[in-house]
C-alpha positions in Angstrom: 33.2 -37.0 -36.5 30.7 -34.7 -37.7 27.6 -34.4 -35.2 25.7 -32.6 -33.2 26.3 -35.7 -30.8 29.7 -35.7 -29.5 31.9 -33.4 -28.1 33.0 -30.4 -29.5 36.8 -31.8 -29.5 39.4 -31.6 -32.3 41.3 -35.0 -33.0 42.6 -33.7 -36.3 44.6 -31.7 -34.3 45.8 -35.2 -32.1 49.6 -34.6 -31.8 50.6 -38.5 -31.8 54.2 -38.1 -31.2 53.1 -35.9 -28.1 50.9 -38.2 -26.7 54.0 -40.5 -27.7 56.0 -39.3 -25.2 53.9 -38.8 -22.2 51.8 -41.5 -22.8 54.6 -43.9 -23.6 57.9 -42.8 -22.8 58.1 -45.6 -19.1 56.5 -49.1 -18.4 54.0 -47.9 -16.1 50.9 -48.3 -14.4 49.2 -47.4 -17.7 50.6 -50.1 -19.7 50.5 -53.6 -17.4 47.5 -53.5 -16.2 45.8 -53.4 -20.1 48.6 -56.0 -21.0 47.8 -58.1 -18.6 44.1 -58.4 -18.4 44.3 -58.9 -22.2 46.6 -61.8 -21.7 44.6 -63.3 -19.2 41.8 -62.8 -21.7 43.4 -64.4 -24.4 44.5 -67.4 -22.3 41.5 -68.5 -20.7 39.1 -68.4 -23.2 41.1 -69.6 -26.1 43.1 -72.4 -28.2 46.6 -71.4 -30.0 45.7 -71.4 -33.8 42.5 -70.4 -33.0 42.3 -68.8 -35.8 40.3 -65.2 -33.9 40.0 -62.4 -36.0 40.5 -59.4 -33.8 39.9 -55.8 -34.9 40.8 -53.1 -32.2 38.5 -49.4 -32.5 40.2 -46.7 -31.6 44.3 -48.1 -31.0 45.5 -44.6 -31.7 49.2 -44.6 -32.5 50.2 -47.6 -30.4 50.6 -51.1 -32.1 51.1 -53.1 -28.7 47.8 -54.5 -27.5 47.9 -56.8 -29.7 51.0 -58.9 -28.4 48.6 -61.4 -26.6 46.8 -62.2 -29.3 49.4 -63.1 -32.3 49.6 -66.8 -30.6 45.2 -66.9 -31.1 44.9 -64.6 -34.8 44.3 -64.9 -38.5 43.3 -61.8 -38.6 43.9 -58.1 -36.3 42.4 -54.6 -37.8 43.2 -51.9 -36.4 41.0 -48.6 -36.2 41.8 -45.5 -36.0 39.7 -42.0 -37.3 42.7 -39.5 -37.0 45.4 -40.2 -40.2 48.0 -38.4 -38.2 47.7 -41.9 -35.3 47.7 -44.2 -38.5 50.2 -42.8 -40.9 52.9 -43.6 -36.8 51.4 -46.4 -36.5 52.2 -47.1 -40.4 55.2 -46.6 -39.6 55.6 -48.9 -37.1 54.1 -52.1 -38.9 56.6 -51.0 -42.1 59.4 -51.1 -39.2 60.5 -47.8 -40.6 63.0 -46.8 -38.6 61.6 -43.5 -37.8 58.7 -45.8 -35.5 58.4 -45.5 -32.4 59.4 -48.5 -29.4 56.9 -50.3 -27.7 59.4 -53.0 -26.8 59.0 -52.4 -23.1 55.8 -53.4 -23.0 56.0 -56.6 -25.4 59.1 -57.3 -23.3 56.4 -57.3 -20.6 53.8 -59.6 -22.3 56.6 -62.4 -23.4 59.1 -61.7 -20.9 57.1 -62.2 -17.8 53.6 -62.7 -18.5 54.8 -65.3 -21.1 57.9 -66.3 -19.8 59.2 -67.1 -22.9 63.0 -66.1 -23.6 64.3 -62.9 -24.4 64.6 -63.8 -28.1 61.1 -63.8 -28.7 60.2 -60.3 -28.1 61.0 -59.2 -31.9 59.5 -62.5 -33.3 56.2 -60.9 -31.3 55.7 -57.2 -33.2 57.0 -59.2 -36.3 54.0 -61.4 -36.3 52.0 -58.8 -34.4 53.1 -56.1 -38.4 52.7 -59.9 -40.6 48.5 -60.2 -39.0 47.8 -56.8 -38.4 46.3 -54.5 -41.3 45.3 -50.6 -40.7 42.0 -48.7 -41.5 40.6 -45.3 -40.9 37.0 -45.2 -38.7 34.3 -43.2 -37.0 31.6 -43.9 -34.7 28.8 -41.4 -35.7 29.1 -43.2 -39.7 27.5 -45.4 -40.7 29.3 -48.2 -41.7 32.1 -46.7 -38.1 34.4 -48.2 -39.8 35.9 -48.3 -43.8 34.8 -50.1 -45.8 35.8 -53.5 -46.3 36.6 -54.5 -43.1 33.2 -53.9 -41.6 33.4 -57.9 -39.9 32.3 -59.3 -38.6 34.8 -60.0 -35.8 35.9 -63.0 -33.0 37.4 -60.0 -30.7 36.8 -56.4 -30.4 39.8 -54.1 -28.0 38.7 -50.7 -27.8 39.9 -48.6 -24.8 39.4 -45.0 -23.9 38.0 -44.4 -26.8 33.9 -44.8 -27.8 33.7 -42.4 -24.4 36.2 -39.9 -25.8 33.9 -39.3 -28.8 30.6 -38.7 -26.5 29.4 -37.0 -23.8 26.5 -38.4 -22.8 25.1 -42.0 -21.6 23.0 -42.0 -24.4 25.3 -41.3 -27.1 27.6 -43.5 -25.9 25.4 -46.3 -25.4 24.4 -45.3 -29.1 27.8 -45.8 -30.3 28.7 -49.2 -28.4 25.5 -50.7 -29.9 27.3 -50.0 -33.2 30.0 -51.1 -33.1 28.8 -54.3 -31.5 27.3 -55.2 -34.4 30.9 -56.1 -36.0 31.1 -58.7 -33.3 30.4 -62.3 -34.6 27.5 -64.0 -32.8 29.3 -65.5 -29.4 32.0 -62.9 -30.1 33.9 -61.0 -27.4 33.3 -57.5 -26.2 37.1 -56.3 -24.3 36.9 -53.0 -23.2 38.6 -50.2 -21.1 36.5 -47.6 -20.5 36.2 -44.3 -17.9 34.5 -44.7 -14.6 32.9 -42.8 -11.8 30.3 -42.9 -9.8 27.7 -40.2 -11.4 26.4 -40.8 -14.6 27.4 -38.8 -17.5 30.2 -36.7 -15.8 33.1 -35.8 -17.7 37.0 -36.4 -17.0 39.5 -34.5 -18.6 43.0 -35.6 -20.1 45.5 -33.3 -21.6 48.2 -33.7 -24.7 50.8 -31.3 -25.2 48.0 -28.1 -23.9 45.1 -29.6 -25.4 42.5 -30.0 -23.5 40.2 -33.8 -24.3 37.2 -35.0 -22.5 36.1 -38.4 -21.7 32.2 -39.4 -20.5 32.5 -41.5 -17.1 30.4 -44.5 -17.5 28.9 -46.6 -14.2 28.3 -49.4 -13.9 25.0 -50.1 -13.7 25.1 -48.3 -17.7 27.6 -50.7 -19.1 25.6 -53.3 -17.3 22.6 -52.0 -19.1 23.5 -50.7 -22.4 25.2 -54.0 -23.4 22.1 -56.3 -22.5 19.3 -53.8 -23.6 20.8 -52.7 -26.7 23.8 -54.9 -28.1 23.1 -58.4 -28.2 24.1 -58.9 -24.4 23.5 -62.2 -21.7 23.5 -60.3 -17.6 25.4 -64.0 -17.2 28.2 -63.4 -19.4 29.1 -59.8 -18.5 32.6 -59.5 -16.3 33.9 -55.8 -15.4 37.1 -56.4 -13.4 38.3 -54.1 -10.6 42.0 -52.3 -11.6 44.5 -54.0 -10.0 47.5 -51.9 -8.9 50.7 -53.1 -10.7 53.0 -51.3 -10.6 55.0 -49.5 -7.9 54.2 -46.1 -8.2 50.9 -44.7 -6.8 48.2 -44.8 -9.4 47.5 -41.3 -11.0 43.9 -40.2 -10.6 42.9 -40.3 -14.0 43.1 -44.4 -14.2 41.9 -44.9 -10.9 39.2 -44.3 -12.8 39.2 -46.8 -15.5 37.0 -50.3 -15.4 37.3 -53.8 -18.1 34.9 -54.9 -19.0 34.8 -59.1 -20.9 31.4 -59.1 -22.5 30.3 -62.3 -24.4 28.1 -61.6 -26.9 25.1 -63.5 -27.2 24.9 -66.6 -30.1 22.8 -67.3 -32.6 21.8 -70.8 -30.9 20.9 -69.2 -27.7 
């Protein structure tokens, strides 16, 4: 990732296994919230068999947030900047014996949210494997995704990605605009983003004692960027509050998360 406009973070040294151990060792609010929002999004906006083309931009080493897309998707593309993240995700896609275990996240979607039996959990994981392919991406390159994966897409999901690579609202807006260019007219952006009351402040996260920062973005910034730079109309933008879905207290860095669902302007408008 090469640009004077991004935070000087060494993503090449990001440790995916340490990240998984720290943030995915158990099912908690880190996972329930986005999984629930994605479940509600797909069930309320699409019919099963919709043959959607879905992109998870900045997936990291995790392959689980695609669980609710399966009944509606024809193609799922997983894109990440870091080669080591893609390598771990590929272990899971290939069902390698050394792969990480994300079954708890799938059980939450399939059993708790969908009300299906335990036997469907493994089938859902296998369905994600059948539908998914993985590729490289870099928000600062043009194109910002590996050649052959430029879309257009019906749904783009991105979480803790763009704000981790951009350190000003202006740069964040330019990056988000480029990402939304990959959407079809009428396509949907689903995004979780770090939020704060002061524009442009930075939140600190740590993975294996290595510090990573993410930009805090206000609701007003999201509305302005999506309307003025990305081709959305305000009525199509929904910003959802964080809902406490777990018995444990929310960590500070999750309390500052907001969820955005927005439909791009169609060519007919």
